[in-house]
N, C-alpha and C positions, 0 to 999 in steps of 0.2 A: 251820336246822340242817344243818351240812355232812354228807355222807352217804358213809360210807368201806366198801369192799368188801375183805374179808380173803380170799385164796386161799391157803390153807394146811391140808394134810393131817393134820399132828400136831395132834390136839384138844386135847391140854393148852395147847400155844402158842397156838393159835386162841383158845380161851376167854380167855386170859389177857391177850392183845393186845385181844380185844374188852371185857374187862372195864374195863381201863384206859383206853380211849378213850371208852367210854360215861361212864365216871365224869368224863370232861375236857368232856363235852357233846356229843360226835357221836352220828350214828345209825350203827349198825354192822350189816353182814351177812357172813354167813361161806360161802365154798365150801370143799369138800375135794377138790376134783378140777379138773385143769388145764383140760380140755376145757370143763366145765360153767363153771368160773369165768370163763374168756375170754368165752364166750357171755354169761353174766350181765353181764359188764362192758359189752358191747357193746350189748345191749338196755336195760339200766337206767341211770337217771340218778345217777351217782356222781360224786363230787368229786374223789376219790382212791381209789388202787388198792394195797394192800399184798400183794405177790406173792412166793411162795416159789419157790426155783428147783426143788428137787426135789418134782415132783408125780405123782401117776397120771394117766393120761389123755395130756397133752402137759405137757413140761417148761415151767419159768418162761420160758425164751427164748422158746419158741415163742408161748407165751401173751402174752408181752409184744410180740411182732412184730405178733400179729393186733389187740391193743387199740390199739396206736400206729398202724396203719394207718388207723383210724377215728376215734380220739379225742387230744385234745390233754392229756386231765387229768393230773395227776402220777403217777407209778408209782415207789413205793419198792420194790425186789427184795431180798428176805432169803433168807441163805443159810448153812450151816453151814462151805460152801466158802471158804477163805482164798485161796487162788490168784488171783493179779493177772489172770492171763488170764480166769478166770470174770468178775470183775468188770467188766474192759475190755469182755468180749463181752457182758455185761448192759446196759452204758451204750450200746454200740455198737447194742443191739436198740432202743434209745429210753427206757431206766428213767430217771429223773431223779436215783436216788439207790441207793445200795447199802449193806445193812447185813450185818456178818457176826454169826453166832449164836456164843456167846450175847451178848445185849445186854440192857440194862435196860429195861423197859417204860415209864419216864420219858423216856429218851432217844428211844425210837420214838414217843411223844407230840409231844416237843420237835421231832422233824423233821415229823411230820405237820402240827403247827401252823405249820411256818415254810413248807412247800412249800403248804400251802392259802392262807395269808396273802398271799404273793405271786402265786399264780395267781389269787385272788379281786380282787387290786387290778389286775391285768393287763385281766381281763375286765370290769372294772367300768369302764373308760375309755370316755369321751365318744365320740359316735358323730356329733355334729352336721357335722365337718369333719374328713375323713380326714388324717392328719399323715403326709406322704411323705418318704422320704430318698431322694435320688436321686444315685448314682455311678457315672459311665460307664455300663455297661451293666446296673448292678445297681438295682434299685427295690425298696424296703421301705417297704411299707405299715403303719405302727405301728397304727393304728386297726383296720383290718381284720386285721391280723396275717398277711398275705402277702408272699411275696417272689417276685419275678421276676428272671430273667437272660435278656437278650434278647427280653424279652417272652414268655418261657415260665415258668411258674409252678413252683417249687421247694418241696416239701412239708417243712418243718421241726417239728421237735419242739418243745414249748413253751420248754425250756431252750435250744436251738440257736437260737431265734428271739431269746429274751432277750439272748443273749451275743453273736451277729451286729450288734445293733440297739445294744448298749451301745458296742461296739468303733466302730460305723460313726458313732456320735454324737461320738466322741472322738477323730478322724481324727489321724494322726501321733503320737500319745502312747503310750508303750510303758508296757503294764501286765504286772504278773508274773502267774504262776499264781495266788499266794495272794493277790492285790488281786482278780482276776476270779472267783475262787471266792468270796469274801468279799461281793462286790457281787451276784453272780447267784443264789448259792445262800442267802444270808442268814444265813450261819452262819460263825464265826470259825474255831474250832477242832475243830468235829464234822464229818467226813467225810474225803476222800482227793482231794486236790488233781489227781491223775491224771486224775479228772473231767474237769479242763478239757480237758487234751491230747486226750481222746477226744473232747469235744464240737467242738473245734477242727477235728480230722480229719474228722468227719462234716460239718461245715459246708463244709469246703474241696471234699470230694466232690461235695456238690450245687451251689456257686456259682463253683467254680473252672475254668477250661478246662485247665488244667495244673497238677496239685497240686504239681509240680516246680519250677514259676515262678508262685507265687500272684500274681495281680492285685491281692487286695484283702487278705487277711490274711497278714501278714509275721511270721516267726519271728526274734526277735531271740535269739540263742543264748546262754545263761547268763543272760539276763535275763527273756523273756517275749514278749509279742505284739504286733503294731501293726497299725493299717488304714491302709492307702497310699491317699492320695488325689492 
């Protein structure tokens, strides 16, 4: 049974989310404080975190940063704030998804299911023989889920790794943001394709020597992105 941690200071919302998730077969725990929630996520064995933005203790951005430094589990950030800047910042901190309140509990369950399904498939890959992708100075170990540039390891989030690997496996092919969103996030209409732009930016910051002249991920203006070989 997958274990979900909800970090939410509004009791009514937390209990509603908990009820729906438990009814869908998940084991759920709730924290009402950002500091306590982040620490709980780090010491506990959770498969996914639902993280509110506005919290006592520390806010959701800081909690997300602390969790992401140590763990790759999916993080869904939720907030009443609708500004794109908050969404971009949250994704930049390592969140895998961002939901704006109010939202239906059934939508939350659908997103949790989608993120967990993909994460479990990826973590269940065989370990007998590591599958490696090597392109110039970039080395992607698909099995160990590790990335190296010039021999130095770069730490990527789950979705950053998935996106980079997908593009590297399909070199010289242009993908639109919509296509990448469907492929990596497993959802067609739920979500915001701005997520793709944010993740591409974060990947470039980690693997490119010069973001203005990328060696690997090229922007095809008005179309999408292409991995160059």
